[in-house]
N, C-alpha and C positions, 0 to 999 in steps of 0.2 A: 391558235388556230395553225396544222400545219397543210401549207399550198404547196402541192404535188405538181410535179412539174419535171415537164417530157423528161425521159430518162435518154441518157447519150448511149454511145454503142456497147460502153462495158455492163449497161444495166443500172447506173445511177445518176442523178440526175446534179445538174451544177455545185448542190449543195451535201452530195455524198452521198445519199440514200435513194433507197430502192422501189420500187413501185407501192412494196409492201409498207416504206418508211422504217424501212433500217439501213443504217450503215454497215460498211464492210465486216465491223465487226460483229452486227449482228442486234445493233442496241439506237434504240428509237433517238429522237432528236430530246428526247429526256431522260435519257440515259437507261431503260428499260428493253432487255431482249423478248422474243415473242411468250416466253414464259412470264411475263413480268415481273422480271428478277436484275437489279443494275449489276455492277462488272462485281460488286464483294458478295453477288447474293441474297440480295433482300429485296423484296418489293417494297412496295409508296410505303407500306404501314413499317415498314423496318425491320420485316421477319423475313426469316431463309426458309426454306422446303419444305424442312422438318415443324415449320411455324415455330422458331426462337427468335429472340431479336441478338445483336451483339454483344449481349454477356448471356447469353444463355437460355431467355425465360422467355417462355411463354406467351402469349397473350392474357392468361390468367394468373402469370406472375409466376409458375413453378419451371423449374428445370426439368433438365430430360429425367431425373429421378422423381420428380414432385414434387418438389420441395421449393421453398421459398426461399429470400433472398435468408431470413433467421434459422433456414433450415426445417422449418416444420410444413408438411401435408397437410394435404385439399383441409384433414378433417380437424388441422391443429395441434396435431404431435410431431415429436422429435423422433428422430433413428433410434432413442432406447423408451419411445413408447411415452412422455411425457410432455404435457403442453405444454405451456408459456408461463406458466405459473407453479411448474413442477409437477402435474396430476397428472392420473394415466389415465384411460375411458374408465376405469371406476372410481375416479376419485380418488387415488392415494399418493401419497410422494414417495420415496426408493425408499423409506423407512416406515412404508406402510399405515402412515397418518391421512384424513382425509384434513380440510379446510380449515375446521373445527379441532381437530388435535385426536381425533379419537380413531384406533385401528378397526376392523372390519365386523369385529366383535364388540366395540362399543366403550373404549377404551382406551385411555390416554397413555402418553408416553411413562408414565408413574403407576400403570396397572388398573385407572380408579373409571368407572362409568363419569358419566354427562350428572350425577348427582352425588358424584365422590364415592362411591361405593368399589370394591375389589369382588375379583369373580367368587369370592365366597361371602360377599355381601358385606364389607368391613371397611369403615374410613379409615384414612389416616391415624387415627389414633385405637384403631382395635373395636370402633363399635358399631354394631350394625345399624338399621333405621328405627328398631326400638329404641335404642341409646344402651342396649347391653353387650359387654365383651364374650369374647369365644365359652368361659367361664360364667356368664350366664350374670355376669355383674354388670350393675350402669355406675358412672362416673365418680359417685361416691362409695362407692361400696355397698349396694344393696341389689338384694334379688329380685327378678321380676314379681314375685307374691309378696314382695313388700316387707321379706324379710332383711337384716342385717348378716352379712357377713366382712367379717377384718382379715381375714388368713386366705391365701389362695394358694391354689397347688404351688406344687416342687417346682420353681425357676419358672413359674409364671411374670415373675418382679423385670425378667429381663428386655420384655414388653413393653414395660410403661418406664420403666426407671435406665437414667441414661446419664448424660454430662449435667454437673450444673455448676453455674461462676461459682468463680470464685475471686473477690475481692482482690484480697493482697497474691494469692498465686496464681491469676489465669494469665499473665502476660510470663510468668516464668519461661525461662527458656534452658530445659527444655524443660515442659511443661507435663509436670509428674503431677495426676491427679490420685487419688486413695479411694478406694470403695470397702464397704465394710458390712459385714455378716458376722451378726451374733444371736446365738441360740440360748434357749429359754426353756426352763421346763417351769410350770405349773403345779402349785400346789396351793389346796383348798381357795381355788379359784376355778372361770370357766375360762376356758382357752378365748372363747370370744370377746369377755369382759374383758380381759388383760389386752388384747390385741385390741381392742376398741382406744383403751386408756392411751398406749404407744403411739396408734396411726391419729388421736388429737393431740397428742403433744408437738410431736415429728413430722406425721405426714403428710405436711405441706412446709414451706418457708414461709414467711408474713407478705412475699411477694405472690405468694399461690405457687410458686414451683414445688413439684412432684422433691420430698428428701426422700420418704422413707415408705413400704411396704411389710407388712409380715406376711410370711409362706408358708406353708409344710414342710417338713423335712422328716424322712423317715428313721433318721437316727437317734429320733427323741421317742422317749417315750411318752409326754404329756405335753407337748411343748409346741413354739413352731419357733423361726428364725428372722430378725429384722434384719430387710435388707436395704442398704440405701444406692441414693444415688454419688456419684462419682465427683471429686470436690476437692477443694482443697482444707489443709487443716483447720483456716478458722473459719467454713461454711460446718464443719464437725463439730469444732469448737462449739459456736454458737450453738447449734442443734442437739447435742451428747447434753450441754448443760438444760436444757427442755425434760428430757426426758428425764435426770436426773437429779431434778428441783426440788420432786418429792420421791419418797419412794415405791416402786413398782409392787405393790402388797401381791401376796401369790406367786413371786416371781421367784428364780432360783436359779443359779447359772455356773458360777466360782462353786458354791459346795452341792457339784452332781457328778455325775461319771461320764455323764450323755454331753455336757454342753463346750463347744469351741466358741471361739473368736476368730475370725480369718480376716484379712485385709488384703484386698488388690492392689495391684500396684501398676500402673500403663507401663508395657515393656514394650511401646511401637519405636522407640531409639535405641533398645539394647542391643548392643552384639552380642554376638556369641562368648567373644570373651569378658565383657562385663557381665554376661547372665555365668558363667562358669565359678567366676569371681565370686559370687554370689554364695554358688552352690557350698563352695569351698567354706567359706567366712562363715554362713550356717553350719555348716554338718562338723568343722573341724574340730575334734574331742578336747583343745585344748580351750577352745572358747564353750565349754559343755556349759560352767557355772556363768559364762554370762547369759546362756541362753536359757539358762534354768530359770535365772533371776527374773527376766521379762514372762518367758513362758507358761511360769508360775508351774506346772507340769512335765514329766519326763514323755520320751517319746512312746507316742501310744502307736496305734493299729492306723488309725486315721492321720496321724501326723508323724511319721517315722523318722526319724535321721541315721545318717548313717556314715559310715569315713567315707566320705571320695576321693578322697585327696589317696586311699592305699589301694583302691584299684578305678584307672579313671575307663573304664570302657565304655560308662556313659556320657566319655566325653567324646569317644571315639565315634559312637552310635552318630548323634547330632552333627558331627564333623562331616558324616559321609551325605547327608541329607542335603541337595543343591539349592533349594531354595528355605532364607533365610529366617525365615518363620518357621518354617517346618524343621531348622537346625533346632530352635527355642523349644519344640513344643517334642522332642524329642530327648529332653533333658533328663528327663525321672519315668522310671520305667512304668511307676506308678502314680494317679493322682493324688493318692495319699501318702506321699513323701512331706514333709516342713512346708520343702516350697511346690508347689506344682503350677510345670507354665503348661499345661493341658491346652490354658483356654486360650483362646485365639488373640486375645490382647491385653491379656495381662497375667503377673507373675501372681500366687496367691501364697499369701502367708495362713500358713494351715495350723502352728508352731504352736499358738494360745490357747491356753484355757481361757473361758467364757467368765466374764464381771458383769457384775451390775455396780462398780464402781465405775464412776467419772472417770477420776484422775488414770486409773489402772486400764481402761479404754482407750484414751487419750495416748497414754504411753505407749501402746503398741502401735495404735495409727502412725505415730512417731520416729518409734523402732524400723519401725517398717521401712518409709519413708528416707530415715535416714543411710538404712544398711542402703537402697539403691544407690544412692550419692557414695557413700562411702564403697561400695566393694564397683562404680563406673572410678574414680579418682586415686585409690591406693590400687600397690603394686600387688603381684601377684603373692608375692614373701614376704610382705608386711601385715596378712590381712590378721592379725591378734589383736586382741580383743583390747589389750592398752593402746595400740595404734585407733583402735576404734573409739575407744575415750578422749585419744587427743582429738581426732576429729570432732569427736560431739562439743568438744568443749574451743570450738574455732568460733569466733562469736558470733557470724554467718549462721550457722549451724546450734548455735548455744540456744538462741532464744527461739526456734523453733524445736526444741529437746528437752525443756521444762518438766511436763509431767514426768517424760521419763525418766531426766535427771532426778525427780524426786525421791519416784519408783525405786530406785537404783542405789541411792542412797538409805532405802533403807534395807536393801536384800542381797546388795554386792561386796560382800567383805572382802579385802586384800589387795585392792585397788585405789588409787590417788585418783578418787573421785573430782571433777571439777566443783570449783560452790555451787551451792543452787541461788538460782538468783533471788535480789531481794521481793521481784514479787511471786512468789511461790504460791501457786495456787492452791487455793482451801481446797481441802480433805472432808469430799461431805460423809456425815455419819451412816452408817450401813452395820448392821448387825451380819452381815456375811462379810468373812474375810478373801481378801483378792489381792 
């Protein structure tokens, strides 16, 4: 307790305080001035005249901008309007999703709602809540009225078929997968019955993976197209053995004027130089005998062969494109050339005539694959039939070309072909020449 003493003549007592208890500097014995602030400008609770402590925060813990030490205001939001968990006042993060992972319309980052359906009402596999796809078929190919349909619309398979694991070629670098399209005409049998037979044999692998589907093709008179997943030669070999293990009664392919066989080969690692060499090899007039032997037909309006070395405007046009993928897509002026680069992920070999003969279909797959590697590894000055045969004779290539070698031994004269392997594949009996 302050004891007031009689002030001296100058107004301060012996302890240096005036009659109001303040010293010459205006502070009382506790160090506070008449307004209650110490020499540093803070009151006994540690706040200045504006209500902030030495660290710049008021009694509620906020600075002059209204934010706490972590940068959040009284409502719990930072300067970007996000709370401590990163959500705005409406409960959405910077990507537009709430704590449960859904946007303001109720869809997650993959575009599906809480029940797993997209904006059109279909799940990740393309089926609605009733179990039917956009074409009205369930997972087994049945329609809503109980009927059975095994032939989808043109290009409908692309939504359901993709990559299929290949035990032998999956770890190959680069991994070059193949897809097959085989056109059939129906004679003396209903299309749906024949398609049901095809799907029954090769629709799915033993582990349930989807290998093949059937779809309509406007270029056919009364048939359909078998489309497969992308996989290695080993899986194609196993599945096609099942397809041709028994005759496809009522089916024709080679003995028609409409059916072709197309092989799609992955082009993700192809450079423009690699692709251009492949074009030159397939279209070179001096290789016509080889190409005809494997294609089993001449150049057609659906698979045109041109002398690409004669005029390289096709190559100059592709080189003008800035994007690598666009360079490849511009290598042909029409998708109806022997090689079609229009597809975003594959180069399509369209030159082959259709066939229902197992060894011939496998030979076409092997040829397309071998051409991919041959054109990659061979110089532009050596894209000849003789060089291709030498390349095929290499041990690492020969073992993956045995069906091709068997076919060429019966069709390509005038060249020294490698000997056929001892485990030459058996040729299945078929009335259809292929």
